[in-house]
C-alpha positions as CSV (number, residue, x, y, z in Angstrom):
1,M,1.4,-22.6,-7.6
2,S,4.4,-21.7,-5.5
3,D,4.0,-20.3,-1.9
4,D,5.9,-17.2,-3.1
5,I,3.2,-16.5,-5.7
6,R,0.4,-17.2,-3.3
7,D,1.8,-14.9,-0.6
8,A,2.5,-12.1,-3.1
9,A,-1.1,-12.5,-4.4
10,I,-2.4,-12.3,-0.9
11,R,-0.4,-9.1,-0.2
12,L,-1.8,-7.6,-3.4
13,Y,-5.3,-8.6,-2.5
14,D,-4.9,-7.0,0.9
15,R,-3.8,-3.7,-0.8
16,F,-7.0,-3.9,-2.9
17,T,-9.3,-4.7,0.0
18,H,-7.8,-2.5,2.7
19,D,-5.8,0.3,1.0
20,G,-8.1,1.4,-1.8
21,M,-6.3,0.0,-4.8
22,D,-8.3,0.4,-8.0
23,R,-9.8,-2.9,-9.1
24,R,-8.5,-2.6,-12.7
25,D,-5.0,-2.0,-11.4
26,F,-5.4,-4.9,-9.0
27,M,-6.5,-7.4,-11.6
28,A,-3.8,-6.3,-14.0
29,R,-1.1,-6.9,-11.4
30,L,-2.6,-10.2,-10.3
31,T,-2.7,-11.3,-14.0
32,R,1.0,-10.5,-14.4
33,L,1.8,-12.4,-11.2
34,A,-0.3,-15.4,-12.1
35,G,0.7,-15.6,-15.7
36,S,-2.7,-15.3,-17.4
37,A,-6.2,-13.9,-16.8
38,A,-7.6,-17.4,-16.2
39,A,-4.9,-18.2,-13.6
40,A,-5.5,-14.8,-12.0
41,N,-9.3,-15.5,-11.7
42,A,-8.6,-18.9,-10.2
43,L,-6.2,-17.5,-7.7
44,L,-8.6,-14.7,-6.7
45,L,-11.3,-17.3,-6.1
46,G,-9.0,-19.1,-3.6
47,I,-7.9,-15.9,-1.8
48,A,-11.3,-14.2,-1.5
49,A,-13.8,-15.4,1.0
50,S,-16.4,-17.6,-0.6
51,P,-20.0,-16.8,0.4
52,A,-21.0,-20.4,-0.6
53,A,-18.6,-22.0,1.8
54,A,-20.3,-24.4,4.2
55,A,-20.8,-23.3,7.8
56,I,-19.0,-25.1,10.6
57,V,-22.2,-24.8,12.7
58,P,-25.4,-25.1,10.7
59,P,-27.8,-22.1,10.8
60,D,-30.5,-24.5,12.0
61,D,-28.5,-26.2,14.7
62,P,-31.2,-27.4,17.3
63,R,-28.9,-26.8,20.2
64,L,-29.0,-23.1,19.7
65,E,-31.5,-20.2,19.8
66,L,-30.8,-18.0,16.8
67,R,-32.5,-14.7,15.8
68,D,-32.0,-11.5,13.8
69,L,-31.9,-8.5,16.0
70,E,-32.6,-4.8,15.8
71,W,-32.4,-2.3,18.7
72,E,-32.0,1.4,19.3
73,I,-28.5,2.5,20.2
74,S,-29.5,6.1,20.8
75,P,-32.5,8.2,19.9
76,G,-33.0,7.8,16.2
77,R,-30.0,5.5,15.7
78,K,-30.6,1.8,15.3
79,M,-28.4,-1.2,15.1
80,K,-29.1,-4.5,13.4
81,G,-27.4,-7.8,14.3
82,Y,-27.5,-11.5,14.8
83,G,-27.9,-13.3,18.1
84,A,-27.0,-16.8,19.1
85,A,-27.3,-18.6,22.5
86,P,-27.6,-22.1,23.9
87,V,-31.2,-23.3,24.0
88,E,-32.9,-22.2,27.2
89,A,-29.9,-20.2,28.3
90,D,-29.9,-18.2,31.4
91,P,-30.8,-14.6,30.5
92,G,-27.8,-13.4,32.4
93,L,-25.3,-15.6,30.5
94,P,-22.1,-13.9,29.7
95,L,-22.1,-12.4,26.2
96,V,-19.5,-12.0,23.5
97,L,-19.7,-9.4,20.7
98,V,-18.6,-10.9,17.5
99,I,-17.4,-8.1,15.2
100,H,-17.2,-8.6,11.5
101,E,-14.5,-8.0,8.9
102,N,-14.7,-5.2,6.3
103,R,-17.3,-7.2,4.4
104,G,-19.9,-6.5,7.1
105,L,-22.2,-8.9,8.8
106,N,-22.2,-12.0,6.6
107,D,-22.9,-15.7,6.9
108,H,-19.3,-16.4,8.0
109,I,-19.6,-14.1,11.0
110,R,-23.0,-15.5,11.8
111,D,-21.3,-18.9,11.8
112,V,-18.6,-17.6,14.2
113,A,-21.3,-16.3,16.5
114,R,-22.9,-19.8,16.6
115,R,-19.5,-21.3,17.5
116,V,-19.3,-18.9,20.5
117,A,-22.8,-20.0,21.5
118,L,-21.9,-23.7,21.3
119,A,-19.1,-23.0,23.7
120,G,-21.8,-22.0,26.3
121,L,-21.9,-18.2,25.9
122,S,-24.3,-15.9,24.3
123,A,-23.2,-14.1,21.2
124,V,-24.3,-11.0,19.4
125,A,-22.8,-10.0,16.0
126,P,-23.7,-6.3,15.4
127,D,-23.9,-5.0,11.9
128,F,-21.8,-1.8,12.1
129,L,-23.1,-0.8,8.7
130,S,-26.6,-0.4,10.1
131,P,-26.4,3.4,10.0
132,L,-25.8,3.1,6.3
133,G,-28.6,0.7,5.7
134,G,-27.0,-2.5,6.7
135,T,-24.6,-5.0,5.0
136,P,-25.3,-5.5,1.3
137,A,-25.0,-8.8,-0.5
138,D,-22.2,-7.4,-2.7
139,E,-19.0,-7.6,-0.6
140,D,-17.2,-5.0,-2.8
141,K,-20.1,-2.6,-1.9
142,A,-19.8,-3.5,1.7
143,R,-16.1,-2.6,1.7
144,E,-16.8,0.7,0.0
145,M,-19.4,1.4,2.7
146,I,-17.0,0.5,5.5
147,G,-14.6,3.0,4.0
148,T,-17.1,5.8,4.5
149,L,-18.1,4.8,8.0
150,D,-17.7,7.4,10.7
151,L,-15.3,5.3,12.9
152,A,-15.7,7.5,16.0
153,A,-19.5,7.1,15.8
154,A,-19.1,3.3,15.2
155,T,-16.8,3.0,18.2
156,G,-19.4,5.0,20.2
157,D,-22.0,2.5,19.1
158,G,-19.9,-0.4,20.3
159,V,-19.2,1.3,23.6
160,A,-22.9,1.9,24.0
161,I,-23.7,-1.7,23.5
162,I,-21.2,-2.8,26.0
163,K,-22.2,-0.3,28.7
164,W,-25.9,-1.2,28.2
165,L,-25.4,-4.9,28.5
166,S,-23.3,-4.4,31.5
167,S,-25.9,-2.3,33.2
168,P,-28.9,-3.6,35.3
169,A,-31.2,-2.6,32.4
170,G,-29.3,-4.8,30.1
171,G,-29.0,-7.8,32.5
172,S,-25.7,-6.9,34.2
173,R,-23.9,-9.1,31.8
174,K,-20.2,-9.9,31.7
175,V,-19.3,-8.8,28.2
176,G,-16.4,-9.8,26.0
177,A,-15.6,-9.0,22.3
178,V,-13.8,-10.8,19.5
179,G,-13.3,-9.3,16.1
180,F,-11.5,-10.1,12.8
181,C,-9.6,-7.8,10.5
182,W,-11.7,-4.6,10.6
183,G,-13.5,-6.1,13.6
184,G,-10.1,-6.8,15.2
185,A,-9.3,-3.1,14.8
186,M,-12.7,-2.3,16.3
187,V,-12.0,-4.5,19.3
188,N,-8.8,-2.6,19.9
189,R,-10.7,0.6,19.8
190,L,-13.3,-0.7,22.2
191,A,-10.6,-1.9,24.6
192,V,-9.3,1.7,24.7
193,A,-12.8,3.3,25.0
194,S,-15.0,1.0,27.0
195,G,-13.4,1.0,30.5
196,P,-13.8,-1.9,32.8
197,E,-17.3,-2.8,31.4
198,L,-15.5,-4.8,28.7
199,R,-14.2,-7.8,30.5
200,A,-12.2,-9.5,27.8
201,A,-11.0,-8.4,24.3
202,V,-9.7,-10.6,21.5
203,P,-8.6,-8.9,18.3
204,F,-7.6,-11.2,15.4
205,Y,-5.1,-9.4,13.1
206,G,-6.6,-6.0,13.6
207,T,-4.7,-2.7,13.1
208,A,-4.1,-1.0,16.4
209,P,-4.4,2.5,17.8
210,D,-1.4,4.8,18.6
211,P,0.7,3.0,21.4
212,A,0.1,6.1,23.6
213,E,-3.5,4.9,23.9
214,A,-2.5,1.7,25.6
215,V,-2.6,3.3,29.1
216,K,-6.4,3.7,28.7
217,V,-7.0,0.0,28.4
218,E,-8.7,-1.6,31.4
219,T,-9.6,-4.9,29.9
220,P,-7.6,-8.1,29.6
221,M,-6.5,-8.6,26.0
222,L,-5.6,-11.6,23.9
223,I,-4.1,-10.5,20.6
224,H,-3.8,-12.9,17.6
225,L,-1.5,-11.9,14.7
226,A,-0.4,-13.6,11.5
227,G,3.4,-13.8,11.0
228,L,3.2,-12.8,7.4
229,D,0.8,-9.9,7.9
230,E,3.2,-7.0,7.7
231,R,0.5,-4.4,7.1
232,V,-1.3,-5.1,10.4
233,N,1.8,-6.0,12.5
234,K,3.4,-2.7,12.0
235,T,0.7,-1.1,14.2
236,A,-0.4,-4.1,16.3
237,L,3.0,-5.1,17.6
238,P,4.0,-1.6,18.9
239,F,0.5,-1.4,20.6
240,A,1.0,-4.8,22.2
241,K,4.4,-3.7,23.5
242,A,3.0,-0.5,24.9
243,L,0.3,-2.5,26.7
244,E,3.0,-4.7,28.3
245,A,5.0,-1.6,29.2
246,A,2.0,-0.1,30.9
247,G,1.5,-3.2,33.0
248,K,-1.7,-4.2,31.3
249,D,-3.1,-7.8,31.2
250,V,-2.1,-8.7,27.6
251,T,-1.0,-11.9,25.8
252,T,0.1,-11.7,22.2
253,H,0.4,-14.7,19.9
254,V,2.1,-14.3,16.5
255,Y,1.4,-17.4,14.4
256,P,4.4,-18.1,12.1
257,N,4.1,-18.5,8.3
258,V,0.4,-17.7,8.1
259,N,-1.4,-14.9,6.4
260,H,-3.9,-12.2,7.3
261,A,-7.3,-13.8,7.8
262,F,-5.9,-17.2,8.6
263,H,-8.9,-17.9,10.8
264,N,-11.4,-17.4,8.0
265,D,-12.3,-20.9,6.8
266,T,-14.1,-19.5,3.7
267,S,-10.9,-18.4,2.1
268,A,-9.1,-21.4,0.8
269,E,-5.7,-19.9,0.2
270,R,-5.5,-17.9,3.5
271,Y,-7.1,-20.3,5.9
272,D,-4.7,-22.2,8.1
273,K,-6.5,-24.9,10.1
274,A,-3.8,-25.6,12.6
275,A,-3.3,-21.9,13.5
276,A,-7.1,-21.2,13.4
277,D,-7.9,-24.1,15.7
278,L,-5.2,-23.2,18.2
279,A,-6.2,-19.5,18.2
280,W,-9.9,-20.4,18.7
281,R,-9.1,-22.8,21.5
282,R,-7.0,-20.1,23.2
283,T,-9.9,-17.6,22.6
284,L,-12.5,-19.8,24.3
285,D,-10.2,-20.5,27.2
286,F,-9.6,-16.8,27.6
287,F,-13.3,-16.1,27.6
288,A,-13.9,-18.9,30.1
289,R,-11.3,-17.4,32.4
290,H,-12.5,-13.8,32.3
291,L,-16.2,-14.2,31.6
292,G,-17.0,-17.6,33.2
293,T,-20.3,-19.3,32.4
294,T,-22.7,-17.4,34.6
295,A,-23.4,-13.7,35.2
296,G,-22.3,-11.9,38.3
């Protein structure tokens, strides 16, 4: 399969998963592109994230304390999630919110939370689909649910988590956030809405707010973008430039010749190990610089 066919198929898949393309239309176009129904199905398996992919950090890693979470965001409004921390961690350890893609809180995002914990930080991966009953096993259903989510309310939930964790009642934590795709867009929203309580924000290939919102950002930002990701970059790059123009603490990396979701190792055709490893190393260095390893 040529790179041109793969990249065209990835762009088509992104239209299906992000822009509401009808599945029948998507499969018909993918079949024409691949040359046959069998080739289209094989191509789709390589592009889509695989729920059966092996975790980088095992879910029973003895170095970590892991648990499912549920807490009240506001009266009558609950949030579910997943927590990971080093064994016997200080309760005031800086904490990173790990925000999921448009598939919701799945095993891949739990794995990323464990990677954060192995780096010496606490991690919480909230399930932003909690108000709708939580993330379902069917990722197509999860994407449908994401599409109906009240984004203003979801952003408010994220802000509430950050402000509570930063308060004395929540342990006076230093709080950062990293998110991917839909989660990257949410990190951008939280950077605008959270004020100084959010100490570090790292969006991976997330669509961005109107550049006029950049003046509201009070948190250092590290923005990761895929060079081939025209859909996201048409909003993310103007937002990054507006942050720079407003004198904000922002660093933007555009990784050449890689696709949207290049960090997701469960997607064989989109994952780029070199870019993913570099972006993750930069992310951990950024958190170490702005969050440190102890509270205070």
